[in-house]
C-alpha positions in Angstrom: -36.7 31.0 -8.5 -37.1 28.8 -11.3 -33.4 29.5 -12.3 -32.5 28.6 -8.9 -34.4 25.3 -8.9 -32.7 24.7 -12.6 -29.4 25.6 -10.7 -30.0 22.9 -7.9 -31.0 20.2 -10.2 -28.1 20.8 -12.5 -26.0 20.7 -9.3 -27.7 17.2 -8.1 -27.0 15.9 -11.6 -23.3 17.0 -11.3 -22.8 15.3 -8.0 -24.6 12.1 -9.1 -22.2 11.8 -12.1 -19.2 12.7 -9.8 -20.6 9.7 -7.5 -20.7 7.4 -10.4 -17.3 8.6 -11.9 -15.8 7.6 -8.4 -17.0 4.2 -8.9 -14.1 2.3 -10.3 -16.5 -0.1 -12.5 -19.6 1.2 -13.6 -22.5 -0.9 -12.1 -24.3 -3.1 -14.4 -21.3 -3.0 -17.1 -19.0 -5.9 -16.6 -21.4 -9.1 -16.2 -18.5 -10.8 -14.0 -19.7 -8.6 -10.9 -22.5 -9.5 -8.9 -24.3 -6.3 -9.4 -27.5 -7.8 -7.8 -25.7 -7.8 -4.5 -24.9 -3.8 -5.1 -28.5 -3.2 -5.9 -29.9 -5.1 -2.9 -27.7 -2.5 -0.4 -29.8 0.4 -1.9 -32.8 -1.1 0.5 -30.6 0.8 3.2 -31.4 4.3 2.9 -29.1 6.0 5.2 -28.5 9.2 3.3 -27.1 12.2 5.6 -25.3 9.4 8.0 -21.6 9.4 8.6 -19.2 6.9 9.4 -15.8 6.7 10.6 -13.1 3.7 9.8 -9.9 3.6 11.1 -7.4 0.9 9.4 -3.8 0.0 8.8 -3.9 0.5 4.9 -2.0 3.3 3.5 -0.9 4.7 0.1 -1.7 2.1 -2.5 -3.7 0.2 0.0 -5.8 3.2 1.3 -6.9 3.9 -2.4 -7.8 0.3 -3.2 -10.1 0.0 0.2 -11.6 3.6 -0.4 -12.6 2.0 -4.1 -14.6 -0.5 -2.1 -16.1 1.9 0.4 -17.4 4.2 -2.6 -19.9 1.5 -3.3 -21.3 1.3 0.2 -21.4 5.1 -0.1 -23.2 5.0 -3.3 -26.0 2.3 -2.6 -26.7 3.6 0.7 -25.8 7.4 1.1 -23.4 7.0 4.0 -20.6 9.1 4.0 -17.7 7.3 5.2 -14.4 8.9 6.3 -11.6 6.3 6.1 -8.3 7.2 7.9 -4.9 4.8 7.5 -2.3 4.6 10.4 1.0 3.2 10.4 0.8 3.0 14.3 -2.9 1.5 14.2 -2.1 -0.9 16.9 -1.3 2.0 19.3 -3.9 4.4 17.6 -7.0 2.4 18.1 -6.3 1.6 21.9 -5.5 5.5 22.6 -8.9 6.3 20.8 -10.9 3.6 22.5 -9.6 4.1 25.8 -9.8 8.1 25.7 -13.7 7.6 24.7 -13.5 8.7 21.2 -13.1 5.5 19.2 -13.9 5.5 15.3 -17.3 3.6 14.4 -15.5 0.8 12.9 -11.6 -0.4 13.0 -9.6 -2.7 10.9 -7.7 -5.1 12.8 -4.5 -6.9 11.0 -4.5 -9.6 14.0 -7.2 -10.9 16.3 -5.1 -10.6 19.5 -5.6 -7.1 19.7 -9.6 -6.9 18.7 -10.1 -9.9 21.6 -8.1 -7.4 24.2 -10.4 -4.5 23.4 -13.4 -6.9 23.3 -12.7 -8.2 26.7 -12.4 -4.5 28.0 -15.7 -3.7 26.5 -14.4 -1.4 23.6 -16.2 -3.5 20.9 -19.6 -4.0 20.0 -21.0 -7.4 19.2 -22.0 -7.6 15.5 -25.6 -8.5 14.5 -27.1 -11.8 15.6 -26.6 -14.6 12.7 -23.3 -12.9 11.6 -21.2 -15.9 13.2 -23.4 -18.5 11.3 -23.2 -16.4 8.0 -19.3 -16.7 8.1 -19.5 -20.2 8.8 -21.9 -20.9 6.1 -20.2 -18.6 3.6 -16.5 -18.8 3.9 -14.4 -21.9 3.2 -13.1 -23.3 6.6 -15.7 -21.2 7.8 -15.6 -22.5 11.4 -12.0 -21.3 11.3 -12.7 -17.7 10.1 -15.6 -17.2 12.7 -13.3 -18.2 15.2 -10.9 -15.6 14.7 -13.6 -13.0 15.2 -15.3 -14.7 18.0 -14.2 -13.5 21.3 -15.0 -13.1 25.3 -16.8 -9.8 26.1 -16.7 -8.2 29.3 -20.0 -10.2 30.4 -17.7 -13.3 30.0 -19.9 -14.6 27.2 -18.5 -15.3 23.6 -19.9 -13.0 20.9 -19.2 -12.4 17.3 -17.2 -9.2 17.5 -15.2 -8.8 14.0 -15.9 -9.9 10.6 -13.0 -11.4 8.6 -12.2 -9.7 5.0 -8.8 -9.5 3.4 -6.4 -12.9 3.8 -3.2 -13.4 3.0 -1.7 -16.9 2.4 1.4 -18.3 3.7 1.5 -22.1 2.8 3.1 -21.3 -0.7 6.0 -23.0 -2.5 7.7 -20.8 -5.2 9.5 -22.5 -8.1 10.7 -21.7 -11.8 8.2 -23.8 -14.4 11.4 -23.9 -16.8 13.5 -25.7 -14.3 10.9 -28.0 -13.2 10.0 -28.8 -17.1 14.0 -29.0 -18.0 14.2 -31.4 -15.1 11.2 -33.4 -16.1 9.5 -32.7 -12.3 6.4 -32.2 -11.5 4.4 -30.3 -8.8 3.9 -32.6 -5.8 0.5 -33.2 -4.5 1.4 -34.5 -1.0 4.0 -34.0 1.6 5.4 -37.4 0.6 5.4 -36.5 -3.0 7.5 -33.3 -1.7 9.8 -35.2 0.3 10.3 -37.5 -3.0 11.0 -34.7 -4.9 13.6 -33.2 -2.8 15.3 -36.6 -2.8 15.3 -36.9 -6.5 16.8 -33.5 -7.0 19.5 -34.3 -4.7 20.1 -37.7 -6.8 20.2 -35.7 -9.9 22.7 -33.6 -8.9 20.6 -30.5 -7.9 20.2 -28.7 -4.7 16.4 -28.6 -3.8 15.9 -25.8 -1.2 16.9 -22.0 -0.7 16.2 -21.3 3.0 17.0 -17.7 4.5 16.1 -16.7 8.2 18.0 -13.6 8.3 16.0 -10.6 8.7 17.9 -7.9 10.9 16.5 -7.8 14.6 13.7 -10.1 13.3 16.1 -12.9 12.3 14.5 -16.4 12.7 10.9 -15.6 11.8 10.8 -17.2 8.5 11.5 -20.6 10.4 8.5 -19.9 12.6 6.2 -20.2 9.4 7.7 -23.7 8.5 7.1 -25.0 12.1 3.6 -23.8 11.9 2.9 -25.1 8.6 4.3 -28.5 9.6 2.2 -28.4 13.0 -0.8 -28.1 11.0 0.3 -31.0 8.7 1.3 -33.5 11.6 -1.8 -32.4 14.3 -5.3 -31.8 14.6 -6.3 -27.9 14.5 -6.9 -28.3 18.0 -3.6 -29.1 18.7 -2.2 -26.1 16.9 -4.7 -23.6 18.7 -3.7 -25.5 22.2 0.1 -24.8 21.3 -0.7 -21.1 20.4 -2.0 -21.0 24.1 0.6 -22.8 25.6 -1.9 -25.6 26.6 0.1 -27.7 24.6 3.6 -26.7 25.8 6.5 -25.7 23.5 8.5 -28.9 24.8 5.4 -31.1 23.9 6.6 -34.1 21.7 3.9 -33.0 19.1 5.8 -29.4 18.9 9.3 -30.9 19.0 8.4 -33.5 15.9 7.2 -30.2 13.8 10.4 -28.5 14.4 12.3 -31.6 13.6 10.0 -31.8 10.5 11.4 -28.5 9.2 14.9 -29.8 10.4 14.5 -32.7 7.8 14.4 -30.0 4.9 16.6 -27.2 6.5 19.4 -29.2 8.2 20.6 -31.4 5.7 23.5 -29.9 3.9 22.6 -31.7 0.5 19.2 -30.3 0.7 19.9 -26.5 0.9 22.2 -24.1 -1.2 24.9 -23.0 0.7 24.4 -26.2 3.1 22.4 -26.2 6.3 25.1 -23.8 8.0 24.0 -21.1 5.4 20.5 -21.0 6.7 20.5 -18.8 9.6 22.8 -16.2 8.0 21.0 -16.0 4.6 18.4 -12.9 4.4 15.5 -14.3 3.8 15.0 -11.4 0.8 17.9 -12.8 -0.8 17.2 -16.4 -0.3 14.6 -16.8 -3.2 17.5 -15.5 -5.8 18.9 -19.1 -6.2 15.7 -19.9 -8.1 17.0 -17.6 -10.9 20.5 -18.4 -11.2 21.6 -20.4 -14.2 22.0 -23.1 -13.6 19.4 -23.0 -10.8 21.2 -23.1 -7.2 17.9 -24.5 -6.0 14.5 -25.6 -7.0 11.9 -24.4 -4.4 11.6 -21.7 -2.0 8.9 -21.8 0.9 7.3 -18.6 1.5 4.3 -16.2 1.9 2.5 -14.4 -1.1 4.6 -11.3 -0.5 7.7 -12.9 -1.7 7.6 -11.8 -5.6 8.7 -8.5 -4.2 12.3 -9.8 -3.7 12.1 -11.6 -7.2 14.7 -10.5 -9.8 13.2 -7.0 -11.5 10.8 -8.0 -14.3 9.8 -11.4 -13.2 6.4 -12.5 -14.5 4.7 -14.6 -12.0 2.7 -17.7 -13.7 5.4 -17.7 -16.6 9.3 -16.8 -15.0 8.2 -17.9 -11.5 5.2 -19.9 -10.1 3.8 -21.4 -7.0 2.1 -24.6 -5.4 0.3 -25.2 -2.2 2.5 -26.6 0.6 1.1 -30.0 0.5 -0.5 -31.8 3.4 0.5 -35.6 4.1 -1.5 -38.1 2.1 -1.5 -40.6 4.8 -2.5 -38.1 7.8 -6.1 -37.3 7.0 -5.9 -33.8 8.1 -7.5 -32.5 5.2 -6.0 -29.3 3.4 -4.9 -26.7 6.1 -3.8 -23.4 5.1 -1.5 -21.3 7.3 -2.0 -17.6 6.7 -3.3 -14.0 7.8 -6.1 -11.6 7.5 -7.9 -8.4 8.6 -10.8 -8.1 10.6 -13.5 -5.5 10.8 -15.2 -4.7 14.2 -17.6 -2.1 15.6 -16.9 0.5 18.3 -20.0 2.2 18.3 -23.6 1.5 18.0 -23.8 3.7 15.0 -26.8 2.4 12.5 -24.3 3.0 9.4 -21.7 0.7 11.1 -24.1 -2.4 11.1 -25.0 -1.5 7.5 -21.2 -1.7 6.6 -21.1 -5.2 7.9 -24.2 -6.0 6.0 -22.1 -4.7 3.0 -19.0 -6.8 3.7 -21.3 -9.8 3.2 -22.1 -8.8 -0.1 -20.2 -10.4 -3.2 -19.5 -6.9 -4.7 -17.6 -5.6 -1.4 -15.0 -8.2 -2.3 -15.1 -8.5 -5.9 -14.1 -4.8 -6.5 -11.0 -5.3 -4.6 -10.3 -8.7 -6.2 -10.5 -7.3 -9.4 -7.6 -4.9 -8.6 -4.5 -6.2 -6.8 -3.3 -7.6 -3.5 -6.7 -9.1 -2.2 -7.7 -12.9 -2.0 -11.0 -14.0 -0.1 -12.3 -17.2 1.5 -16.0 -16.1 0.6 -17.5 -18.8 -1.6 -20.1 -16.6 -3.0 -17.6 -14.4 -5.4 -17.1 -15.0 -9.1 -13.3 -16.1 -9.1 -13.1 -14.9 -12.7 -13.1 -11.3 -11.2 -9.4 -11.6 -10.0 -7.5 -9.1 -11.4 -4.9 -11.7 -12.2 -4.0 -15.5 -12.4 -1.6 -15.0 -9.2 -4.3 -13.7 -7.2 -7.0 -16.5 -8.6 -4.7 -19.5 -7.8 -4.2 -18.0 -4.1 -7.7 -17.4 -3.7 -8.6 -21.0 -5.0 -6.0 -22.4 -2.2 -8.1 -20.5 0.1 -11.4 -21.8 -1.3 -9.9 -25.5 -1.2 -8.8 -25.2 2.6 -10.6 -27.5 5.1 -8.7 -25.2 7.8 -7.5 -22.1 8.0 -4.9 -20.7 11.1 -3.4 -17.5 11.5 0.2 -17.3 12.1 1.1 -18.9 15.3 3.9 -16.6 16.2 1.8 -13.3 15.7 -0.9 -14.8 18.3 1.8 -15.9 21.0 3.1 -13.3 23.7 5.5 -10.8 22.1 8.3 -12.3 24.1 7.8 -15.8 22.7 6.5 -15.0 19.0 8.5 -12.1 18.4 11.4 -13.2 20.6 12.5 -16.5 22.2 10.6 -18.7 19.3 12.7 -16.4 16.6 16.0 -16.8 18.4 15.4 -20.6 19.2 14.8 -21.7 15.7 18.4 -19.7 14.7 19.7 -21.9 17.4 17.9 -25.0 16.0 19.3 -24.2 12.5 22.8 -24.0 13.7 22.8 -27.3 15.1 21.0 -27.3 18.7 18.5 -30.2 19.3 14.9 -29.4 18.7 13.9 -31.0 22.5 16.6 -28.4 23.9 15.6 -25.7 21.6 11.8 -26.3 22.7 12.5 -26.3 26.6 14.3 -23.1 26.4 11.2 -21.6 24.6 9.0 -23.2 27.0 11.3 -21.8 29.9 10.8 -18.3 28.9 7.1 -18.6 28.6 6.8 -19.8 31.9 8.4 -16.8 33.1 5.7 -14.6 31.8 2.8 -13.6 34.0 
């Protein structure tokens, strides 16, 4: 019997050692991390409980999120089963309507979560969660709103917790090219326009812009228009536009389209001339930055675009980025366009409530921050934890944001945001007047029920 007890003790020690090894960073060893927030989680003793999580993250991203989840498991004793799906949007609806949902789901877009909340498939988060987001996230009101939906009772509740963010309001450039020409990073939209004109006066071409994307051709221009909407109008106007309360042919929207046109429809401003904008593939368009001499000096695109830079490009050295600036004279703050993921509950499993509490801890963000592909608007993290300077700089853009808005086309009905808006921007790049383009898009929206 004694040997049985000893064997059990050895097994227990081995299991504990294995759990410690599973943690990416040993608790307490790296002073950059907020280990106090990890230790505080241990007050939630949920040993033996299980939690299922369904999300869109696969392959490397699956490994990364599981490296974060491991700390929740180690602190609370909950056993978590994360499953990633490349057809998450379809799978979560099937599972929810079949009555066999995961305990927690990770939504890449708020629209689908809002639909499921209205049908009664999501469970409201704990009281105080909405206020926590407002208090602890930069532009917190913006982030809270993206998880606040109308439930089957007709009342608004906080149903989703924003977690991993993506930044779209970025302009990419080659520092060496700027330095050689004596250009400085512009601090305002007025400065950006002045720089655009200066580059032309110096005999260069300021911009590379490409809208080509196969069946999705036109989408890069929708990002430009969304960024300009946020820089010319109040956030409430942007929200109303996305819902079609402000119509597409409203002068505010037409002005935003033409603000994009100021850059894209001037032959002198764009590599290859304005006529090349619609036909240039968006994956090829940044290559002009790296030509010698430069075919262009700037390229506006989201955080993913370095994947299409020449092999071996070192971000921060060979290429860098700056915030797509706001107008100094508009008094609209520092708006940021982007996207993000939202965690929501589909069951009343106590472990699901504990998991949302875990997401409120700095450690739940810092573990992924220290690796790759993650930025957060959480003001309580140590930004020195970021795995590289690029992520840190993107995180600072989020932390300095006064307003954050999701990609508008992704929030619109598919026939508009992934249809008429795309094709309309191709027509606009080809010379069709902004007013005519906007009227055509609105006519399509009017046909939707």
